[in-house]
N, C-alpha and C positions, 0 to 999 in steps of 0.2 A: 358124789359131786354132781351138780347140775350143769346143763349146757350153758347157763348164763354165767357171766363174769361179774366182777365187782363193778364194772362200768355199765352193766346191763341187768339191773336187778328188777326189771319190770315185766309183768305178764298181764294179759288182757282177758276180759270177759265181755261178751256181747249179750245184752239182755233187752227184752222189751221194756220200754220206759215205765209202764204201769207196774210191772213185776219189781223193778228196781225201787220205785216209789214205795211199794209195800214193804220191801226190805228195809228201807230207810226208816220207816215208821216203827218197825220192829227192832231195829238196831242190828239186824243180822240177815244175811242172805244165805238161805239153805240150799238154793239151787233151783234151776228150771226143772220141769218134769223129766227131761232126759237125764239130768244130773241125778235126780232122786232115784230113777230106775237103775242107773249105772253104779250108784254108790259113791260118787265123787263129783266135784264141780269141774267141768271141762274148762280149761283155760288155753290160751294160745300165746306164743311169743309174737314179737313185732313182725317177724318174717312169716308167720303162719296165719295171722288173724284175717288178712284179706281173703285167703282161700276158705277159711272157716266161714266167713260171711257169705261168700259166693255159694258154698255147698249147703249151708244149713239155714241161711237167712235170706236167700235170694228173693228180691222183690218186696221184702218186708220194710215198712217204714216205721217211724216212731220207736227206733232203737236207740240205746245208749251204749257207748264204749266205756268200759271201766278199767282203769289202770291200777294195778296192785303191785306194791313193792314186795319183791320176793322175800326180803329179810323179815317182813312182818308176818309171813305165813310159812316160813321155812320148815317148821316142825311138822306140819301136816302136808307138805308138798312132795309129790313124787313125780319123777320124769319117767314116763312109760311109752313104749312103742305104740304108735297108732298109724294114722294115714301114711301110707307109703314107707312105713318103717321109721318115720321121724319120731323123735322123742317129744312128747307133748306134756305140758305141766297139768297135773291133776291134783286138786285140793281135796283131801280126805277130811271132811269136817265142814262146819259152817264158816262163812266169811263175815266177820264182824265189820260193819260198815265203817267203823273208825279206822280200819286198816287200809282204806282206799286212798290212793295217791291222787287221782282225779277222775272225774266223770264228764264225758263230752257227748253231744248228740252224734248220731251216726246216720245222717240223712242219705236218701237216694239221690243220685245225680240224674240229669235228664236222660241218660242212657240206661237207667235202671240199676246201675252199679253203685254200691255204697261209696260215699265220699269220706275218706278217713282224715282225721287231723294228723298233724305231724306226730309221729310216734317216737317214744324213747327207744332207741335201739339197744 
């Protein structure tokens, strides 16, 4: 059983815009370089994604935030301990772009911190 409930079936991926545009052309996202090395696509919940941005994408502009319905990827999704012992969603396999719930820009604010859209909790 996953930490998400029926009312929270959304997980998130942060990606450079260009990398995501390439995935859209191919119809599938195979992962960023760190995902390929680790063997799974790193995802975050709504409660984890801001810290993920701060730790791994600090100061980076031209990013997108990708929302994925857990039900669309549940067969290949595993919840595994990571940062601080929290369970993080990891997708083992490619992410077909047709499985995306929405994609929104993830700009930097004047203070250099990413400005998140309203997230599905």
